[in-house]
N, C-alpha and C positions, 0 to 999 in steps of 0.2 A: 506457749510463752510470747509475751509481747516482745517484738523486736528480733524474733528469731530470723526472720528473712533478712534483716540488715546484718545480723551476724554472719548468716551463711554467705552472704555476698562479700563481706569483708574478708571471709576465709578465702574465697576464691581469689580475691584481688591479692591477698598476701601469698597465696600458692603460686600465683602467676609472677609475682615479684621475685619469689625465691627461684622459679624456674629460669629467670633471666640470667642468673650467675651460675658458673659451674659449681661454686661451694654450696649454693642453694639447692642445686639438684642432688648433691652429695647428702646433704642434710635431709632432704625429703625421702631419699632412699634409705637412709639409716632409720628414719621415723616409720618406714613401711608405706609411704604414700607414693602412689606411681607418678613419676614426673614425665613430662614431654621434653622436647629438645629446647624449649624456651623460645625466645624471640628470634626470628629469623629475618635477616636482612636480604631483601631482593635486589640484585645487582641491575638496577634500572639504569639505562634503557635496554640492556642486552636481554634482560628477563622481564617479562610483563607480569604483573599481578593479575591472577585469575578472579574475576568478579562474578558474584552471584547474578543470576538471570535478572533479578529485580533492581539491580544496580541502575541508578538514572543519573544522567548529566544534564545535556540540554535538549530541548524538544527538536524534532525533525518532522517534515511533511512526507506523507506517503502518496506514491502515485501507483496506478496499476498498468502494467505493460509499458506504456510510454509517458514521458513527463507530460504531455499534454492531457492525459487521463488522471489528472489530480483529483484526490477525493475531496479536498477542501472546496466548499462552495461559497466561501466569503460570507458567512453568516455572522461573523464578528463576535460570537459568544465567548471565544477564548479571549479575545482583546478586552472585552467587557469585565471578565472575571479575573484577569491577570492581576494579582496583588501589587506587584512593583510596576505595573503598567509598561512592560518591556515589549509586548507585542503591538505592532502597527499594521493594519490591513487597510488597503485601498481597493475598492471593489464592491461588488461584482462588476465586471467588465460590461460596458453598455455600447450599443451602436449610436449612430448619429441621431436617431429618434429618441433615445433614452431607454429603449427596450434591453433587458439583459442578454448578453450573449452567452451561448451555451457551447460547450465542448464535450462531447460524449454524453449528452443529455443532461449535464450539470452546468450551472454557472461556475465561475471561476474568479479567484482574485487577480487584480491587475498587479499589485504589489502585496508582499507578505514579508515583513521583517521582523526579527527578534533580535533585541540588543542583549546579546549574552554577558555583557559586563555588568548588567544588573539583574539578569534572570536569577531567581533563587532556587531553581529546580524543584518546585513545589508540587508539580504534576497536576495543578488544578486545570490546565488547560487540556490535558489528556482526558480528565474526568468528566469535563463539561462538553466535550466535542461529540455531537449527536452522529456524526458521519465517519467516526474512526479514521480521522485524516492526520491527527498529530499524536506523536508518541515520544517517550524519552529515549534518548540515544545512550550507548555505553561508551562512545568515544570520548575520552577525557584529556587527550593530548593536544590542547589547543592553546596556542599562545600567540602573542601579537607584540609588535614594538609600540604601537600606539592604542589607546583605549577606545577611541571612538570610530576609526575608520574600519579596520578589519574585525572588530568585535561585534559589529552589526551584520548579521547573517540575513541576506536577501533570499527571496524565494529560489533562485538557482543553487545556492549554497545549502539551502534547507531540504531539497528534494532528495529522497532516496526510494528506491523500489520496494514493492511489498515483500520481494524475496529477501532484501536485507533485514526487513523486520522480522521475517519468519526465522532467519538465521540467528539473530542476536537474542530474540525472546520467543523461543518456540511454544512454550505453554501459553503465553498471552496472545500470540498470533493465531494458535488454534482455536481459542475462544472467539477472537474477533472474526476469523474467517467463518466460523460456524454461524455467528449472528449475521454477518453480511450475506451468507448463502441463504439464511431464512428469510432475510429482507428481500433479497432477489426473487425467491421462490414465491413469496406473497405477491410482490410486484408482477411477476410474470402470470400468476393466476388471475389477478384482477384485470390484466390487459387482454 
């Protein structure tokens, strides 16, 4: 039947509406439809809402072991692909003769800023990063008195250890770690 999916969806919406009210739950029980407890208010900030692992807010940069061992090599792909252009990268760092400086065998950005006041949390920066250096955070409790000063996150504010990423997104971190281990094994085999 044409439109059966729409009707089923409207039925779910109506059932949820009825579950919101005590009289609606009684009506559903009389009709023989199992009802849940309805909408539940979370007593924020005393209680925190549990988010799914794939919940995303703003990006952060990953480093291995120490903050100097940043995975980002300042390739600027994320900056170029960012739809609202909220990422600003200066680098890679160079010496007096213009040669790129390296830390732990990789170039690194001099500056890496994300303007979180215009970031739309689209995750494109994560998807295009070939170095697995940027990922979406679950931390959503960010506020500021001014829009421009404290909502622009610099490199120091964006840096988080790989262990933090493994803690908040274990499934995705396992996939990334396997991919990085395969790359390292391949690099060690070539060397």
